[in-house]
ROSE-4610 file (N, C-alpha, C; in Angstrom, 1 decimal, always signed):
// ROSE-4610
residu = [M/M/M/I/I/I/L/L/L/D/D/D/L/L/L/R/R/R/A/A/A/L/L/L/I/I/I/D/D/D/Y/Y/Y/A/A/A/D/D/D/L/L/L/F/F/F/V/V/V/I/I/I/C/C/C/T/T/T/A/A/A/G/G/G/N/N/N/R/R/R/R/R/R/Q/Q/Q/V/V/V/Q/Q/Q/A/A/A/I/I/I/A/A/A/D/D/D/E/E/E/V/V/V/R/R/R/R/R/R/V/V/V/A/A/A/R/R/R/E/E/E/N/N/N/L/L/L/D/D/D/V/V/V/R/R/R/H/H/H/I/I/I/G/G/G/I/I/I/E/E/E/G/G/G/L/L/L/E/E/E/A/A/A/A/A/A/R/R/R/W/W/W/V/V/V/L/L/L/V/V/V/D/D/D/F/F/F/G/G/G/S/S/S/V/V/V/V/V/V/V/V/V/H/H/H/V/V/V/F/F/F/D/D/D/E/E/E/P/P/P/L/L/L/R/R/R/A/A/A/F/F/F/Y/Y/Y/N/N/N/L/L/L/D/D/D/G/G/G/L/L/L/W/W/W/A/A/A/D/D/D/A/A/A/P/P/P/K/K/K/L/L/L/P/P/P/V/V/V/P/P/P/A/A/A/V/V/V/A/A/A/Q/Q/Q/R/R/R/D/D/D/E/E/E/D/D/D/E/E/E/P/P/P/S/S/S/L/L/L/A/A/A]
num = [1/1/1/2/2/2/3/3/3/4/4/4/5/5/5/6/6/6/7/7/7/8/8/8/9/9/9/10/10/10/11/11/11/12/12/12/13/13/13/14/14/14/15/15/15/16/16/16/17/17/17/18/18/18/19/19/19/20/20/20/21/21/21/22/22/22/23/23/23/24/24/24/25/25/25/26/26/26/27/27/27/28/28/28/29/29/29/30/30/30/31/31/31/32/32/32/33/33/33/34/34/34/35/35/35/36/36/36/37/37/37/38/38/38/39/39/39/40/40/40/41/41/41/42/42/42/43/43/43/44/44/44/45/45/45/46/46/46/47/47/47/48/48/48/49/49/49/50/50/50/51/51/51/52/52/52/53/53/53/54/54/54/55/55/55/56/56/56/57/57/57/58/58/58/59/59/59/60/60/60/61/61/61/62/62/62/63/63/63/64/64/64/65/65/65/66/66/66/67/67/67/68/68/68/69/69/69/70/70/70/71/71/71/72/72/72/73/73/73/74/74/74/75/75/75/76/76/76/77/77/77/78/78/78/79/79/79/80/80/80/81/81/81/82/82/82/83/83/83/84/84/84/85/85/85/86/86/86/87/87/87/88/88/88/89/89/89/90/90/90/91/91/91/92/92/92/93/93/93/94/94/94/95/95/95/96/96/96/97/97/97/98/98/98/99/99/99/100/100/100/101/101/101/102/102/102/103/103/103/104/104/104/105/105/105]
x = [-75.6/-74.5/-73.4/-72.6/-71.3/-70.2/-69.6/-68.1/-66.9/-66.2/-64.8/-63.9/-63.7/-62.4/-61.1/-61.1/-59.6/-58.4/-58.5/-57.3/-57.2/-58.2/-58.3/-58.1/-58.6/-58.8/-58.3/-57.9/-57.8/-58.4/-59.6/-60.9/-61.7/-62.0/-63.2/-62.8/-63.5/-63.3/-64.5/-65.7/-66.6/-67.7/-68.1/-69.5/-70.3/-72.0/-72.8/-74.1/-74.4/-75.0/-76.5/-77.2/-78.7/-79.7/-80.5/-81.6/-83.3/-83.9/-84.7/-85.9/-87.5/-88.3/-88.5/-88.3/-89.0/-88.2/-88.4/-87.3/-87.9/-89.2/-89.5/-88.9/-88.7/-88.3/-86.4/-86.1/-84.7/-84.5/-85.3/-85.4/-85.7/-86.4/-87.0/-85.4/-85.0/-83.7/-82.9/-82.5/-81.1/-81.5/-82.9/-83.0/-82.7/-83.5/-83.4/-82.2/-81.5/-79.7/-79.0/-79.3/-78.9/-79.4/-80.7/-81.4/-80.6/-80.8/-80.2/-78.6/-77.7/-76.2/-76.4/-77.1/-77.3/-77.8/-78.9/-79.4/-78.7/-78.6/-77.8/-76.4/-75.8/-74.8/-73.8/-74.7/-74.2/-72.8/-73.4/-72.4/-73.1/-72.5/-73.2/-72.7/-73.4/-72.9/-71.8/-70.7/-70.1/-70.4/-71.1/-71.7/-72.4/-73.6/-74.5/-74.6/-75.0/-75.4/-76.6/-77.5/-78.7/-79.7/-79.9/-81.0/-82.6/-82.3/-83.4/-83.9/-82.9/-83.5/-83.7/-83.1/-83.5/-83.3/-82.9/-82.4/-81.4/-80.3/-79.0/-78.6/-78.5/-78.1/-76.9/-75.9/-74.6/-74.8/-74.7/-74.4/-73.2/-72.3/-70.9/-70.7/-70.1/-70.0/-68.4/-67.6/-66.1/-65.8/-65.4/-64.9/-66.0/-67.2/-68.6/-69.2/-69.2/-69.8/-71.6/-72.5/-73.6/-74.2/-74.4/-75.1/-76.6/-77.6/-79.0/-79.4/-79.7/-80.1/-81.5/-82.2/-83.3/-82.8/-83.4/-83.4/-82.4/-83.0/-82.4/-80.8/-80.6/-79.5/-78.3/-78.7/-78.0/-77.2/-78.2/-77.6/-76.9/-77.1/-76.5/-74.9/-74.8/-73.5/-72.5/-73.6/-73.0/-71.6/-72.1/-70.7/-70.2/-71.3/-71.2/-69.9/-70.0/-69.3/-67.8/-68.2/-66.9/-66.1/-66.5/-65.8/-66.1/-65.9/-66.3/-65.0/-63.9/-62.6/-62.7/-63.6/-63.9/-64.6/-64.0/-64.9/-66.0/-67.1/-68.4/-68.7/-68.8/-69.1/-71.0/-71.0/-72.2/-73.1/-74.4/-75.1/-75.9/-76.1/-76.4/-78.1/-78.4/-79.9/-80.5/-82.1/-82.5/-83.0/-82.9/-83.0/-84.9/-84.9/-86.6/-87.4/-88.1/-89.1/-89.6/-89.5/-90.2/-91.5/-92.3/-93.7/-94.4/-93.5/-94.3/-93.8/-93.0/-92.8/-93.7/-94.5/-95.3/-95.2/-95.9/-95.5/-95.8/-95.2/-95.7/-96.2/-96.9/-98.1/-99.0]
y = [-44.6/-44.2/-44.1/-43.5/-43.5/-43.6/-44.9/-44.9/-45.0/-44.0/-43.8/-44.7/-45.8/-46.7/-46.7/-45.6/-45.4/-45.4/-45.0/-45.3/-46.8/-47.5/-49.0/-49.7/-50.0/-51.1/-50.8/-51.7/-51.5/-52.0/-52.5/-53.2/-52.4/-51.4/-50.4/-48.9/-47.9/-46.9/-46.0/-46.5/-46.3/-47.4/-47.7/-48.5/-47.9/-47.9/-47.6/-48.2/-47.9/-48.8/-48.3/-49.1/-48.9/-50.0/-49.4/-50.2/-50.3/-51.2/-51.2/-52.2/-52.2/-52.4/-53.8/-54.3/-55.9/-56.2/-57.4/-57.8/-57.3/-56.8/-56.3/-54.8/-54.0/-53.0/-53.2/-54.5/-54.7/-54.5/-55.4/-55.8/-54.5/-53.0/-52.4/-51.1/-50.9/-50.3/-50.5/-51.8/-52.4/-52.2/-52.4/-52.2/-50.7/-49.9/-48.6/-48.0/-48.5/-48.2/-48.4/-49.5/-50.0/-49.1/-48.9/-48.2/-46.6/-46.2/-44.9/-44.6/-45.2/-45.4/-45.6/-46.7/-46.9/-45.3/-45.0/-44.1/-42.8/-42.1/-40.8/-40.8/-42.2/-41.7/-42.8/-43.4/-44.3/-45.7/-45.8/-46.8/-48.0/-49.2/-50.4/-51.3/-52.1/-53.1/-54.1/-54.5/-55.7/-56.7/-56.6/-57.8/-57.7/-58.3/-58.3/-59.8/-59.5/-61.1/-60.8/-61.7/-61.6/-61.3/-60.8/-60.6/-61.4/-62.8/-63.4/-63.8/-63.9/-64.1/-62.6/-61.6/-60.1/-60.3/-60.5/-59.9/-59.3/-59.3/-58.6/-58.6/-57.7/-57.5/-56.1/-56.9/-56.4/-56.3/-54.6/-54.3/-54.0/-54.4/-53.8/-53.0/-52.0/-51.1/-50.6/-51.7/-51.5/-50.4/-49.3/-48.4/-48.2/-48.5/-48.1/-49.5/-49.7/-51.1/-50.7/-51.1/-50.9/-51.9/-51.5/-53.1/-52.4/-53.6/-53.0/-54.2/-53.8/-55.1/-54.7/-55.6/-55.8/-55.6/-55.0/-54.5/-55.7/-56.4/-58.0/-58.5/-58.4/-58.7/-57.7/-56.1/-55.2/-55.5/-55.5/-55.8/-57.0/-57.9/-59.3/-58.9/-58.5/-58.4/-57.0/-55.7/-54.8/-54.5/-53.9/-53.6/-52.1/-51.4/-50.0/-49.9/-51.6/-51.5/-52.2/-53.1/-53.5/-52.3/-51.2/-50.3/-49.1/-48.9/-47.9/-47.2/-47.5/-46.2/-45.8/-46.3/-45.4/-44.3/-43.0/-41.6/-42.0/-41.2/-41.3/-40.2/-40.1/-39.2/-38.9/-37.0/-36.7/-37.6/-37.7/-38.4/-37.1/-37.2/-35.8/-35.9/-34.9/-34.5/-34.8/-35.5/-36.1/-35.0/-35.3/-34.4/-34.4/-32.8/-32.4/-33.4/-33.6/-34.6/-33.4/-33.6/-32.8/-32.8/-31.4/-31.5/-32.5/-32.7/-33.3/-35.2/-35.2/-36.8/-37.4/-38.5/-39.1/-39.4/-38.9/-39.5/-41.2/-41.3/-42.9/-43.0/-41.6/-41.4/-41.9]
z = [+5.3/+5.6/+4.3/+4.5/+3.3/+4.6/+4.0/+4.5/+3.6/+3.7/+3.0/+4.1/+2.8/+3.2/+2.7/+1.5/+1.1/+1.9/+2.9/+3.9/+4.4/+4.3/+5.3/+4.3/+3.1/+2.0/+0.8/-0.1/-1.6/-2.7/-2.3/-3.0/-3.5/-3.0/-2.4/-2.1/-2.3/-1.8/-1.2/-1.2/-0.4/-0.1/+1.2/+1.1/+1.8/+0.9/+1.0/+1.8/+3.1/+3.5/+4.1/+3.6/+4.0/+4.5/+5.3/+5.7/+5.2/+4.6/+4.5/+5.6/+5.8/+6.3/+6.0/+4.8/+4.6/+3.4/+2.8/+1.6/+0.2/+0.4/-0.8/-1.3/+0.1/+0.0/-0.2/+0.2/-0.1/-1.6/-2.3/-3.7/-4.3/-4.0/-4.4/-4.6/-3.5/-3.3/-4.1/-4.2/-5.0/-6.4/-6.9/-8.4/-8.8/-7.8/-8.0/-8.0/-7.2/-7.4/-8.7/-8.9/-10.1/-11.3/-11.4/-12.7/-12.3/-11.2/-11.3/-11.7/-11.3/-11.9/-13.4/-13.8/-15.6/-15.8/-15.8/-16.3/-16.1/-14.8/-14.5/-14.5/-14.4/-14.3/-15.4/-16.2/-17.3/-16.4/-15.4/-14.4/-14.4/-14.6/-14.6/-13.4/-12.5/-11.8/-12.0/-11.7/-12.0/-11.2/-10.2/-9.8/-8.5/-8.1/-7.4/-6.4/-5.3/-4.6/-3.4/-3.6/-2.7/-3.1/-4.3/-4.2/-4.4/-4.7/-4.6/-3.2/-2.1/-0.9/-0.2/-1.1/-0.6/+1.3/+1.8/+3.4/+3.5/+2.4/+2.3/+1.1/+0.1/-1.2/-1.0/-1.8/-2.2/-3.7/-4.1/-5.1/-5.6/-6.3/-6.4/-7.8/-7.3/-9.0/-8.9/-8.5/-8.1/-7.3/-7.4/-5.9/-5.2/-5.6/-4.6/-4.3/-2.8/-2.8/-2.3/-2.6/-1.9/-1.3/+0.0/+0.9/+1.2/+1.0/+1.6/+2.4/+3.5/+4.5/+4.8/+5.3/+6.5/+7.5/+8.4/+9.8/+10.6/+10.7/+11.5/+10.9/+9.6/+9.2/+9.6/+9.3/+9.3/+10.6/+11.7/+13.3/+13.7/+12.8/+12.7/+12.3/+10.9/+10.0/+11.1/+11.3/+12.2/+11.4/+10.0/+9.1/+9.7/+10.5/+11.0/+12.3/+12.8/+14.0/+13.5/+12.3/+11.8/+11.1/+10.8/+9.8/+10.7/+11.9/+12.8/+12.6/+12.3/+12.6/+11.0/+10.2/+8.8/+9.0/+8.0/+8.4/+7.3/+8.4/+7.7/+6.6/+5.6/+4.8/+4.9/+4.4/+4.7/+3.8/+3.9/+2.8/+2.3/+0.5/-0.1/+0.1/+0.4/+0.5/-0.5/-0.8/-1.7/-2.6/-3.7/-4.7/-5.2/-5.1/-5.3/-6.5/-6.3/-7.4/-8.4/-9.4/-10.6/-10.5/-10.4/-10.5/-11.6/-12.7/-13.9/-13.6/-12.8/-12.1/-11.6/-11.5/-10.9/-9.4/-8.5/-7.2/-6.4/-5.8/-5.5/-4.3/-4.1/-2.7/-2.8]
């Protein structure tokens, strides 16, 4: 989910919220978000919280804050409900994998 917070707060423009099935996936998603931002967008995070426990990881890029939750903590923190009045932006489609790129399957 991508929430547009520009009209509601002044410390971030967007929250990206996603759920992972387990702690290992939480870590992997947070690591991949940082890698893609660095390699593809030349953007580095300015802060990260929760990576060691990996139940909820926050990756702060300044105007964009990425929240990666395991399922129980996403329900507990309920950011979806807390920011219910924020407009939801469409999530971009996943880019097609290049045929030369190795598959994880």
